[in-house]
C-alpha positions as a Python dict, from the first residue, in 0.01 Angstrom:
ca = {
    (1, 'M'): (0, 0, 0),
    (2, 'K'): (193, 323, -134),
    (3, 'T'): (138, 600, 129),
    (4, 'D'): (276, 966, 182),
    (5, 'A'): (558, 993, 366),
    (6, 'N'): (392, 1161, 692),
    (7, 'T'): (119, 907, 710),
    (8, 'S'): (183, 681, 973),
    (9, 'L'): (-4, 333, 1007),
    (10, 'D'): (-183, 464, 1334),
    (11, 'Q'): (-363, 781, 1134),
    (12, 'W'): (-477, 525, 884),
    (13, 'V'): (-637, 289, 1142),
    (14, 'F'): (-830, 593, 1273),
    (15, 'R'): (-921, 734, 957),
    (16, 'I'): (-1029, 413, 854),
    (17, 'A'): (-1238, 309, 1191),
    (18, 'G'): (-1375, 666, 1146),
    (19, 'T'): (-1539, 644, 800),
    (20, 'F'): (-1657, 258, 945),
    (21, 'V'): (-1841, 408, 1246),
    (22, 'L'): (-1962, 727, 1033),
    (23, 'G'): (-2028, 448, 735),
    (24, 'S'): (-2300, 189, 980),
    (25, 'L'): (-2439, 529, 1179),
    (26, 'A'): (-2547, 668, 846),
    (27, 'L'): (-2692, 265, 761),
    (28, 'S'): (-2886, 275, 1073),
    (29, 'Q'): (-3068, 531, 959),
    (30, 'L'): (-3120, 483, 616),
    (31, 'H'): (-3111, 86, 586),
    (32, 'S'): (-3168, -62, 945),
    (33, 'V'): (-3127, -29, 1272),
    (34, 'H'): (-2930, -362, 1269),
    (35, 'W'): (-2605, -156, 1137),
    (36, 'L'): (-2547, -40, 1498),
    (37, 'W'): (-2397, -406, 1615),
    (38, 'F'): (-2140, -242, 1344),
    (39, 'T'): (-2091, 69, 1486),
    (40, 'A'): (-2100, -136, 1849),
    (41, 'F'): (-1811, -411, 1682),
    (42, 'V'): (-1549, -133, 1540),
    (43, 'G'): (-1589, 67, 1893),
    (44, 'A'): (-1541, -258, 2111),
    (45, 'N'): (-1258, -342, 1888),
    (46, 'M'): (-1098, -3, 1945),
    (47, 'L'): (-1156, -28, 2317),
    (48, 'Q'): (-986, -366, 2317),
    (49, 'A'): (-672, -278, 2109),
    (50, 'S'): (-644, 97, 2370),
    (51, 'F'): (-552, -228, 2671),
    (52, 'T'): (-386, -481, 2437),
    (53, 'G'): (-192, -285, 2200),
    (54, 'F'): (-329, -558, 1945),
    (55, 'C'): (-539, -365, 1625),
    (56, 'P'): (-629, -672, 1386),
    (57, 'L'): (-629, -386, 1100),
    (58, 'A'): (-289, -248, 1243),
    (59, 'K'): (-151, -577, 1109),
    (60, 'I'): (-286, -583, 807),
    (61, 'L'): (-175, -239, 705),
    (62, 'A'): (159, -312, 844),
    (63, 'R'): (188, -611, 585),
    (64, 'L'): (142, -391, 310),
    (65, 'G'): (426, -127, 434),
    (66, 'V'): (212, 141, 563),
    (67, 'P'): (515, 286, 803),
    (68, 'A'): (417, 190, 1195),
    (69, 'G'): (348, 540, 1413),
    (70, 'A'): (381, 594, 1800),
    (71, 'A'): (51, 451, 1867),
    (72, 'F'): (115, 71, 1679),
    (73, 'C'): (444, 35, 1682),
    (74, 'A'): (488, -310, 1849),
    (75, 'K'): (644, -565, 1673),
    (76, 'T'): (468, -777, 1357),
    (77, 'A'): (464, -1132, 1358),
    (78, 'A'): (671, -1271, 1044),
}
């Protein structure tokens, strides 16, 4: 994945998570209230990542070559 030199993995995680949350909120209003379960899943994953440091999206982006930032700089499994 090609990114700007100033765009870190942390920024991508926050951007994608924010897009998922806003998108699922919009879908809950336009389509079905059950989309709020997806919003809750994203929020719960962000909460557990703040305690454990494990973020599945961060692992995926790291494997795609996105440079690490301050929040998700843990070693990745080879």
